[in-house]
Each structure stands twice: as C-alpha cells, then as structure tokens.
C-alpha positions in Angstrom: -19.0 15.1 7.1 -21.8 13.5 5.0 -24.9 15.4 5.8 -27.1 17.9 4.0 -26.1 19.8 1.9 -23.0 17.6 1.5 -24.9 14.6 0.1 -24.6 12.5 -3.1 -28.0 13.3 -4.5 -27.4 11.1 -7.6 -24.3 13.0 -8.5 -26.0 16.3 -8.6 -23.8 19.3 -7.8 -24.8 22.2 -5.4 -23.2 25.4 -4.1 -21.9 23.9 -0.9 -20.1 21.1 -2.8 -18.7 23.6 -5.3 -17.2 25.6 -2.5 -15.2 22.6 -1.4 -13.5 22.1 -4.7 -9.8 22.7 -4.8 -8.0 23.4 -8.0 -4.7 21.7 -8.8 -2.7 20.7 -11.9 -2.2 17.3 -13.6 -0.1 16.4 -16.6 -1.6 14.7 -19.6 0.5 12.6 -21.9 0.5 12.6 -25.7 -0.3 9.2 -27.1 1.3 9.3 -30.5 -0.4 6.0 -31.6 -3.8 7.5 -31.1 -3.0 11.1 -31.7 -4.6 12.1 -28.4 -3.8 13.7 -25.1 -4.7 11.1 -22.4 -4.7 10.5 -18.6 -1.4 8.6 -18.6 1.8 8.9 -16.6 4.6 6.7 -15.4 2.4 5.8 -12.4 -1.2 5.6 -13.7 -3.2 5.1 -16.8 -7.0 5.6 -17.2 -8.9 2.9 -19.0 -12.4 1.6 -19.5 -11.9 -2.0 -18.3 -15.2 -3.2 -16.9 -18.9 -2.3 -17.1 -20.4 0.2 -17.0 -18.8 1.4 -20.2 -17.5 4.9 -19.5 -14.6 6.0 -21.6 -11.9 8.1 -19.9 -11.3 11.6 -21.2 -9.0 12.1 -24.2 -8.3 15.3 -26.2 -6.9 16.4 -29.5 -5.9 19.7 -27.9 -6.3 20.0 -24.1 -6.1 23.8 -24.1 -9.4 23.8 -26.0 -11.3 22.0 -23.2 -12.3 23.3 -19.8 -10.9 20.8 -17.3 -12.6 22.5 -14.4 -15.5 20.3 -13.6 -17.6 18.9 -10.8 -18.8 15.5 -9.9 -21.9 15.7 -12.1 -19.5 15.1 -15.0 -18.6 11.4 -15.4 -15.0 12.4 -16.2 -14.6 13.9 -12.7 -13.8 10.5 -11.2 -11.1 9.8 -13.7 -9.3 13.0 -13.0 -9.7 12.6 -9.2 -8.3 9.0 -9.3 -5.5 10.0 -11.6 -4.5 12.9 -9.4 -4.5 10.9 -6.1 -2.6 7.9 -7.5 0.1 10.2 -8.9 0.3 12.2 -5.7 0.5 9.0 -3.6 3.3 7.6 -5.8 5.3 10.9 -5.4 4.8 10.5 -1.7 6.3 7.0 -1.8 9.3 8.2 -3.8 9.9 11.1 -1.4 10.1 8.6 1.4 12.6 6.5 -0.5 10.4 3.7 -1.9 10.9 4.1 -5.6 10.3 0.4 -6.4 6.8 0.1 -5.0 4.2 0.0 -7.8 6.9 1.3 -10.1 4.8 0.9 -13.2 1.7 2.7 -14.8 -1.1 1.2 -12.8 -4.3 0.9 -14.8 -7.6 2.0 -13.3 -11.2 2.2 -14.2 -12.9 5.0 -12.3 -16.3 3.5 -13.2 -15.5 -0.2 -13.1 -18.6 -1.6 -11.4 -22.2 -0.7 -10.7 -21.8 -2.1 -7.1 -20.7 -0.1 -4.0 -17.4 -1.9 -4.0 -13.9 -1.1 -5.3 -10.9 -3.4 -5.5 -7.3 -4.0 -6.6 -7.1 -6.8 -9.1 -3.6 -8.4 -9.1 -4.2 -10.2 -12.4 -0.8 -11.3 -13.7 0.9 -8.9 -16.1 -2.1 -6.5 -16.0 -3.0 -5.5 -12.4 -5.5 -2.7 -12.1 -7.9 -0.8 -9.8 -11.6 -0.6 -10.4 -14.0 1.6 -8.5 -17.7 1.1 -8.0 -20.5 3.5 -8.7 -23.0 2.1 -6.1 -24.1 4.6 -3.4 -21.6 7.4 -3.6 -19.3 6.9 -6.6 -16.2 5.4 -4.9 -13.7 7.3 -7.1 -15.0 10.6 -5.7 -13.5 9.8 -2.3 -9.7 10.1 -2.0 -9.8 7.7 1.0 -11.2 5.0 -1.3 -8.6 5.7 -4.0 -5.7 5.7 -1.6 -7.0 2.6 0.3 -7.2 0.6 -3.0 -3.8 1.9 -4.0 -2.6 0.7 -0.7 -3.4 -2.9 -1.8 -1.3 -2.4 -4.9 1.5 -1.2 -2.6 1.2 -4.2 -0.3 1.1 -6.6 -3.3 4.2 -4.9 -4.8 6.2 -5.2 -1.5 5.0 -8.8 -0.6 3.4 -10.4 -3.7 1.0 -13.4 -3.3 1.3 -13.3 0.5 -2.3 -12.2 1.4 -3.4 -15.6 2.8 -5.0 -16.2 6.1 -7.6 -14.2 8.0 -5.3 -12.0 10.1 -3.0 -11.5 7.1 -6.0 -10.3 5.1 -7.1 -8.1 8.0 -3.6 -6.6 8.1 -3.8 -5.7 4.4 -7.1 -3.9 5.0 -5.6 -2.3 8.1 -2.5 -1.1 6.3 -4.7 0.4 3.5 -7.0 2.1 6.0 -3.9 3.6 7.7 -2.4 4.7 4.3 -5.7 6.4 3.5 -5.9 8.1 6.9 -2.3 9.2 6.7 -2.9 10.7 3.3 -6.2 12.5 4.2 -4.9 13.8 7.6 -2.1 15.6 5.7 -4.8 17.6 3.9 -7.3 18.1 6.7 -7.6 16.8 10.3 -11.4 17.3 10.2 -13.0 13.9 11.3 -9.4 12.6 11.2 -10.4 9.3 12.7 -12.9 8.5 10.0 -12.0 6.4 6.9 -14.1 7.0 3.8 -15.6 10.2 5.1 -17.5 10.9 1.8 -18.1 7.4 0.5 -19.3 6.1 3.9 -20.7 7.3 7.2 -24.0 7.8 5.4 -27.1 5.9 4.4 -25.2 3.7 2.0 -22.7 2.2 4.5 -21.1 2.9 7.9 -17.5 3.6 6.8 -14.8 2.8 9.3 -13.5 4.7 12.3 -10.2 4.3 14.2 -10.7 2.9 17.7 -8.7 3.0 21.0 -10.6 0.5 23.1 -10.2 -2.8 21.3 -7.3 -5.1 22.2 -5.8 -8.2 20.7 -6.7 -11.1 20.7 -9.9 -11.0 22.7 -11.5 -8.2 20.6 -10.9 -9.9 17.3 -14.1 -10.0 15.3 -12.9 -12.5 12.7 -13.9 -10.0 10.1 -11.0 -8.7 8.0 -12.3 -5.1 7.9 -13.2 -4.8 11.6 -9.9 -6.5 12.6 -8.0 -4.4 10.2 -9.1 -1.2 11.9 -7.4 -2.5 15.1 -4.1 -2.5 13.2 -4.7 0.8 11.5 -5.6 2.5 14.8 -2.4 1.4 16.4 -0.2 2.7 13.6 -2.2 5.9 13.4 -1.6 6.5 17.1 2.2 5.9 16.7 2.1 8.4 13.8 0.5 10.9 16.1 3.5 10.6 18.4 6.4 10.3 16.0 5.1 12.1 13.0 3.6 11.0 9.7 6.9 10.7 7.7 8.6 8.5 10.3 5.5 6.3 10.8 4.8 5.9 7.1 8.4 5.0 6.4 8.6 2.4 9.1 5.2 0.9 8.0 6.1 0.8 4.3 9.5 -0.8 5.0 8.0 -3.5 7.2 5.7 -4.5 4.3 8.6 -6.2 2.6 8.7 -8.8 5.4 5.0 -9.6 5.5 4.2 -13.3 4.8 1.2 -15.7 4.5 -0.8 -16.5 7.5 0.9 -14.0 9.7 -0.8 -12.5 12.8 -1.4 -9.0 13.9 1.2 -9.5 16.6 3.7 -10.5 13.9 3.1 -7.2 12.1 3.8 -5.3 15.4 7.1 -7.3 15.8 8.1 -6.5 12.2 7.2 -2.9 12.6 9.6 -2.7 15.6 12.3 -4.5 13.5 11.7 -2.0 10.7 12.3 0.9 13.2 15.5 -0.7 14.4 16.8 -1.1 10.8 15.8 2.4 9.7 16.2 4.4 12.9 18.3 2.3 15.3 15.1 1.7 17.4 14.7 5.5 18.0 10.9 5.1 18.2 10.9 1.7 20.0 9.6 3.1 23.3 6.6 4.8 21.9 5.8 1.9 19.5 6.1 -0.6 22.4 3.7 1.4 24.5 1.1 1.7 21.8 1.4 -1.9 20.7 1.4 -3.2 24.2 -1.6 -1.0 25.0 -3.5 -2.8 22.3 -2.2 -6.3 23.2 -0.1 -6.6 20.0 3.3 -7.4 21.7 4.2 -10.6 23.3 3.4 -10.4 27.0 0.9 -7.6 26.5 -2.1 -9.7 25.2 -5.3 -7.9 26.2 -3.3 -5.5 28.4 -6.0 -2.9 28.0 -9.4 -4.6 28.3 -12.3 -2.8 26.7 -13.9 -2.2 30.2 -10.8 -0.3 31.5 -11.1 3.5 31.5 -8.7 4.9 29.0 -7.5 7.7 31.3 -6.3 5.5 34.2 -3.0 3.8 34.8 -2.8 0.2 33.8 -0.4 -2.8 33.9 1.1 -4.9 31.2 3.1 -8.1 30.9 1.3 -9.5 33.9 1.5 -13.1 32.7 5.3 -13.1 32.2 5.8 -11.3 35.4 3.9 -14.1 37.2 5.5 -17.0 35.4 8.5 -16.2 33.3 10.8 -13.9 35.5 10.1 -10.8 33.4 9.3 -7.3 34.6 5.8 -5.9 35.1 5.0 -2.9 32.9 3.4 0.1 34.6 1.8 2.6 32.2 0.9 5.9 34.0 -1.3 7.0 31.1 -0.7 10.7 31.7 -1.4 10.4 35.5 1.1 12.0 37.9 2.2 8.9 39.9 4.0 9.8 43.1 4.9 6.3 44.5 4.5 2.5 44.1 3.4 0.4 47.0 3.1 -3.4 47.2 1.1 -5.2 50.0 0.6 -8.8 50.8 -2.9 -10.2 51.1 -3.0 -9.3 54.9 -2.4 -5.6 54.1 1.2 -5.6 55.2 3.4 -3.1 53.2 6.2 -5.1 51.6 7.7 -2.6 49.2 7.6 1.2 48.6 9.3 3.2 45.9 9.1 6.9 45.0 8.1 7.4 41.4 10.9 9.0 39.4 9.8 8.1 35.9 7.5 11.0 35.1 8.9 11.5 31.6 8.7 7.8 30.7 5.7 6.3 28.8 6.0 3.1 30.9 8.1 1.7 33.7 9.5 -1.8 34.0 8.9 -2.9 37.6 11.2 -5.8 38.5 9.9 -6.6 42.0 13.0 -8.5 42.8 12.4 -8.4 46.5 9.0 -10.2 46.3 8.6 -13.9 47.1 6.1 -16.2 45.6 2.5 -15.3 46.3 -0.4 -12.9 45.6 0.0 -9.2 46.2 -1.7 -5.9 45.8 0.2 -3.2 43.8 -1.0 0.3 44.5 -0.1 3.4 42.4 -0.5 6.6 44.4 -1.1 9.7 42.3 -1.6 13.3 43.2 -5.4 12.8 42.8 -6.2 9.2 43.9 -4.8 5.7 44.3 -5.2 2.7 41.9 -4.9 -0.9 43.1 -4.1 -4.0 41.1 -3.9 -7.7 42.0 -0.7 -9.3 40.9 0.8 -12.7 41.4 4.4 -14.1 41.3 5.0 -17.8 41.1 8.8 -17.8 41.0 11.6 -16.6 43.3 
C-alpha cells in the first residue's frame, strides 16, 4: 500500500523498500554484432526509443557487474520490465497460447516524462513505453503487465480496438490480466490495480467493483467502464480458478471485433468456455455476468442501490414479455420456499425451495395468468418481496 515509508520520494531508496525486494534470475543474451551482453530474449528487447534518453544496461562481462540494485538506479526499471514481460509470456505458453506476442517485443522503460505508459502498435515495430511522471511506471508490475495486455489483445485481434465499449474492453482485459498476475504473487490489496504507481497523490489507480451494472452504470469513460468488465472476470476467476479463467478469457480475445459491446464480450466468454470446457463453467459465469447486467435479459439486474447480500431477481423483462423464466439468485441466503400472491394478497403459488446448491434458479411460473404479482422468498431469517408482471399466457 502506498503510504509512508512506502513512497516514491523521487526514486530514493529506504530500508522498508529494500526489505520488499525479491531476488530472481533473468537471462541476458550475447549480441555478437555489438560484442555485449544485453537485455534481449525471444520475448522482449530493451531499447532507448523515446525521450528521456536512458540507455538500457549492456555488459562486456555480466559476472563482473553487481545486478542486485534498487529503484534509485535507472537500470532497475529495465530489469523489472524485462523480467515481467518474460514471465508473462511464459505464462501464456503454459496456458497453450504460443502464438500471442510471439516475437521480441521492444520496450523503453523510460519512454516518456509524463505519468503515462502505452503500447504502440506501429506497423513492423510495435513497442511498449513507460512514463517517469509521478512514480516511474516501470517500477510497478501492474503497469507492465497491463500494457503487455494491450500487446496480447492486439496480437489476438489486430486493428479491432474501435468504438468506446470496445476500447473499454481492452482496458478492462488489461486490468484483469494485471490483477490476475499480481494476485498470483500476493493477495494483499488484491482488488487494487496499480498498487504502487497509483492510489497515491499522483493518481487514484483503479479498484475492482461489485456494485456497478450494465448498461445504466456506464460512465462513457474507457477506463471506468473497463473496470466493470475486469471486475466480472476477476469474480469468475475467484470461483473457477485463475488458470481456467485466464484460458477462457485469452481464447475469447480471438473473436473480439470493432465496435463490440461489453455484453458481446460476455457472450464470447461463454462461447469460449463451451469450446474449451464443454460449458463446464457456464453456470458460474452466467450468474456473475447476469449479476452485472452483461447477459441478455439481465440488463441492470443488480442495481447499485440493491444490498449485495440479499436475494435478487434477473431476466424480469423477458419473463414479463417473452415467455422466458425468471431467474432467482439466493445470493448465499438459505431460501426455504417461494410464494406468489396476486395484488389482493391471495396466495396463488407455493413451492418448497430445493435448489440450495444452485447459484440461481429458473422459475417458470407456468401456472400464472397475465397480471401483476408479488413474489416472496422466505428464508430462515426473513422474507423478501418483489413485484413481477406477466403479460402472456
């Protein structure tokens, strides 16, 4: 968490920060043309591309140089970026995605004086550049893996990042990719993206949310709306595991297209699970996406004012007009029975709840005629009443 003594302090090191350093190994590559050992691999290459001019490290003999350094050394950001790109690429390959960013991606760890980093998909020479404004961006693994996520998305679906919601999805995927990567190392502040670069006096960072729904809560800001998507996939990951969620998410990227909507991405995620796992995770994904309004018939199922620990209904529109079932989400409550009353208070329907192990229940209501009704869910603690309508027989 960014707070004293864990502060940037103009790149000055201190004892608390030193105690957080973790040692690991990287492989340098011998560049025979230059006669130097350099930060190069099959997946990443360190370059000085843009201002400010900071040359990446290179050595005649690496065993003569102490590579253990802290962030007060300008080379630290190059090593940090190189390490996390290579680790991310090995992760992709372990999941079976050997053709994503399957080239040495150039990066400039000090590529701007602004507090902004980016993936630049410039023809035959795509590259990443990281800003030095505020906290140096390349000090934060979340920033590195987020920007690498843009390279992954571009590799899977090149030249498709057009339209406001499509751009939000790109940001959301990259936030999820960063969160997935960092949570595998530590679950501390696991809902925060850019824990070191943001959430401080320089900028607010981003945080996963569980109370915004689609489409009412769209902000028409690609970063704010992206977090809606990242939050949904992160919640699915909590249920089905990181490997399964990452694999489904990455596989769905190949089907992304220009001007798609957040709801399209949810549909493609479900299709990806069907292709990879024979829809093994469909129930959980459906609940999470419907919870956030991202599936057809679930738009704004969970409104921001609704307590997150209470039962709620989904697919109310299609239940009313299109002969489809009503979705009942117990939301961890122990529901004992379902009751339906007409507007005079007469009990029309009663059913004992037998779906305690299910995340949601599809209520057909086939005995109900046209009209307005009150559906009551009776739990072992209290009752919850909902107004519903049905305009077909």
